[in-house]
C-alpha positions in Angstrom: 0.0 0.0 0.0 1.3 3.4 -0.9 1.5 6.3 1.6 -1.3 8.5 0.3 -2.7 10.0 3.5 0.0 11.4 5.9 -0.3 13.1 9.3 2.2 15.7 10.6 2.1 16.5 14.3 3.3 19.9 15.4 4.0 20.5 19.1 3.0 23.9 20.4 4.2 23.7 24.0 6.5 24.1 25.9 8.5 24.9 22.7 7.2 24.8 19.2 8.3 22.2 16.6 11.1 23.8 14.5 9.9 25.1 11.2 12.5 23.0 9.4 10.5 19.9 10.4 7.5 21.4 8.4 9.6 21.8 5.3 11.0 18.3 5.6 7.5 16.8 6.0 6.2 18.7 3.0 9.2 17.4 1.0 8.3 13.8 2.1 4.7 14.3 1.1 5.7 15.7 -2.3 8.0 12.8 -2.9 5.2 10.3 -2.0 2.5 12.2 -3.9 0.5 12.2 -0.7 -2.1 14.3 1.0 -0.6 15.9 4.2 -2.6 16.9 7.2 -0.9 19.0 9.9 -2.3 18.9 13.5 -1.3 21.3 16.3 -3.0 21.5 19.7 -3.6 24.4 22.1 -2.8 22.6 25.4 -4.1 23.5 28.8 -2.3 22.5 32.0 -4.3 20.8 34.7 -3.4 22.0 38.2 -5.2 21.2 41.4 -6.8 24.1 43.0 -4.9 25.5 46.0 -6.0 28.6 47.9 -2.4 29.4 49.0 -1.1 28.8 45.5 -3.7 31.0 44.0 -2.8 33.8 46.4 1.0 33.6 46.0 1.4 32.6 42.4 -2.0 33.4 40.8 -2.2 29.9 39.3 -5.3 30.6 37.1 -3.5 33.6 35.4 -0.3 31.5 34.9 -2.3 28.7 33.3 -4.1 31.2 31.0 -0.8 32.7 29.9 0.7 29.3 29.1 -2.4 28.3 27.2 -2.2 31.6 25.2 1.4 30.8 24.4 0.5 27.4 23.2 -2.4 28.8 21.1 -0.1 31.4 19.4 2.5 28.8 18.7 0.0 26.3 17.2 -1.5 29.0 15.0 1.9 30.2 13.8 3.0 26.6 13.0 -0.2 25.8 11.0 0.2 29.1 9.1 3.9 28.2 8.3 2.7 24.7 7.2 0.1 26.1 4.8 2.7 28.4 3.3 5.2 25.6 2.8 2.6 23.2 1.4 1.1 25.8 -1.0 4.6 26.6 -2.3 5.3 22.9 -3.0 1.9 22.2 -4.4 1.2 19.5 -1.8 -2.5 18.7 -1.2 -3.0 19.5 2.5 -5.3 20.5 5.4 -4.8 21.9 8.9 -6.2 20.7 12.1 -6.4 22.8 15.2 -7.4 21.1 18.5 -7.7 22.1 22.1 -7.0 19.6 24.9 -5.5 19.1 28.3 -1.8 18.5 28.4 -2.3 15.0 29.7 -4.7 14.2 26.9 -2.5 15.3 23.9 -0.7 12.0 23.3 -4.0 10.1 23.2 -5.5 12.7 20.8 -2.5 12.3 18.4 -2.9 8.6 18.5 -6.6 8.9 17.5 -5.6 10.9 14.5 -2.6 8.7 13.6 -4.8 5.6 13.5 -6.6 7.0 10.5 -3.6 7.9 8.4 -1.1 5.8 6.4 1.9 7.4 8.1 2.6 9.9 10.9 5.5 12.3 10.7 6.7 13.9 13.9 9.8 15.3 15.6 11.0 15.2 19.2 12.5 18.5 20.2 14.9 18.5 23.1 12.4 20.1 25.4 9.7 17.4 24.9 9.0 14.2 26.7 9.6 11.1 24.6 6.3 9.8 25.8 4.4 11.5 23.1 6.4 9.9 20.3 6.3 6.5 22.1 2.5 6.7 22.4 2.1 7.3 18.6 4.7 4.6 17.7 3.3 1.9 20.0 -0.4 2.7 20.1 -1.4 4.0 16.6 -1.0 0.7 14.7 0.6 2.7 11.9 4.2 3.5 11.0 5.8 6.7 12.4 8.6 8.7 10.7 10.6 10.5 13.3 12.5 13.5 11.9 15.7 15.1 13.4 15.3 18.7 14.6 19.0 19.6 14.4 20.7 21.2 11.4 21.7 18.9 8.5 24.3 19.2 5.8 21.9 18.4 2.9 18.1 18.4 2.2 15.9 15.5 3.2 15.8 12.7 0.6 14.3 9.2 0.3 16.9 7.8 -2.0 19.0 5.6 0.3 17.1 3.4 2.8 18.5 1.1 5.4 16.6 -1.7 7.2 17.8 -2.8 10.6 17.1 -6.6 10.5 17.1 -9.2 13.3 14.2 -11.5 12.2 11.9 -10.3 15.0 8.2 -9.8 14.5 8.5 -6.1 14.7 11.4 -5.9 12.3 9.2 -7.9 9.8 6.3 -5.5 10.4 8.6 -2.5 9.8 9.8 -4.0 6.5 6.2 -4.5 5.4 5.2 -1.0 6.4 8.2 0.5 4.7 7.6 -1.2 1.3 6.4 2.0 -0.4 9.7 3.6 0.5 11.8 0.6 -0.3 10.2 0.2 -3.8 10.9 3.8 -4.7 14.4 4.1 -3.2 17.5 4.1 -5.4 19.4 1.9 -3.0 18.4 -0.3 -0.1 20.7 -1.8 2.5 19.8 -4.5 5.1 22.0 -4.4 8.2 22.2 -6.9 11.0 24.1 -6.2 14.2 25.8 -9.3 15.5 27.2 -10.3 18.9 24.6 -8.2 20.6 21.9 -10.8 21.2 21.1 -14.3 19.9 20.0 -14.3 16.3 18.3 -17.0 14.1 21.0 -17.6 11.5 18.7 -19.7 9.4 16.6 -16.6 8.7 19.3 -14.1 7.9 19.3 -11.0 5.8 19.8 -13.2 2.8 16.4 -14.7 3.2 14.9 -11.2 3.5 16.7 -10.2 0.4 15.0 -13.0 -1.6 11.6 -11.7 -0.4 12.4 -8.1 -1.4 13.8 -9.2 -4.7 10.3 -10.4 -5.6 9.1 -6.8 -5.1 11.8 -5.7 -7.5 14.0 -4.4 -4.7 17.7 -5.3 -4.9 19.5 -4.9 -1.6 23.0 -4.8 -0.2 23.5 -7.0 2.9 25.8 -5.9 5.8 26.6 -7.4 9.2 28.2 -5.3 11.9 29.8 -6.6 15.0 28.5 -4.7 18.0 31.8 -5.0 19.8 30.1 -4.3 23.1 29.1 -0.8 21.9 25.5 0.5 22.5 23.3 -0.3 19.6 22.3 3.4 19.0 26.0 4.2 18.5 26.5 1.3 16.1 23.6 2.2 14.0 24.3 5.9 14.0 27.9 5.3 12.9 26.6 3.0 10.1 23.9 5.2 8.6 26.1 8.3 8.7 29.1 6.5 7.1 27.0 5.0 4.3 25.0 8.1 3.4 21.6 6.7 4.5 18.6 8.9 4.1 16.1 6.9 6.2 16.6 4.1 8.7 13.7 1.5 9.0 13.4 -0.4 12.3 10.8 -2.1 14.5 9.8 -1.3 18.1 8.4 -3.4 20.9 7.5 -2.9 24.5 4.8 -2.5 27.1 3.4 0.7 28.7 5.6 0.1 31.8 8.8 -0.9 30.0 9.8 -0.1 26.5 12.8 -0.6 24.3 13.4 -1.1 20.6 14.1 -4.4 18.9 17.8 -4.1 18.5 18.6 -4.4 22.2 18.4 -1.6 24.7 18.8 0.9 22.0 17.2 3.2 21.8 15.7 6.0 23.4 19.0 7.5 22.2 17.9 7.1 18.6 14.5 8.4 19.3 15.6 11.5 21.3 18.4 12.4 18.9 17.8 10.7 15.6 20.9 11.1 13.3 18.6 10.8 10.2 14.9 10.2 9.7 13.8 6.9 11.3 10.7 4.9 10.3 9.5 3.1 13.4 6.9 0.4 13.2 5.2 -1.7 15.9 
């Protein structure tokens, strides 16, 4: 299935999503020929009433100021999105919502479940819980974009699949097929000596499957050498000029980690390149 209906989430609080993320998401939608909907929420903090607090800090006024800040950021982001999408000729819509801070993640999940793909970023000031909720609860793939400066524009030409024959890795490959089929080059990388792997179902077997889709791949194995997986994968994708990394995620609400070992809140919080996560 092609990605034809894409959602972009834009955080308004405590700091707004960088505008560079908007331009990157529009570029992705243009490359995919997809409709792109951008959502941003005016969030309201929920604070228990306290007579002493109200007297000393004027809590209601503080909450109102922060909500106004969130509203202004959301409106500005959606306006910037419309300008970028119009300039690129991308079919688009904007969605403005209002919700309590504690309800924002669930609201985003609701919207993500009705789209082929969700694009989002995780600025340094934000809790990873929002991204984790969308990745784990939406049932759809999520493309996490970096927020830092990059040396070249976002492209979808070189794709890398992190492969360990897990259920979630298989799910990620299936979800990423539209990207893999249109990519100029695809690499499948397996990290060895990090956890037990089923050698009978190696990357070579995955390559046979992808070849039937017309996708020719380059196979690589990397020895972890006792290094953290996020460091191993970061080094690999940067040294090979990878545009997008594809990988699976698994976990529970009380304990989560990504399929390639204890990776990888590091990759989620500071992605070196765009990463397509699937659960």
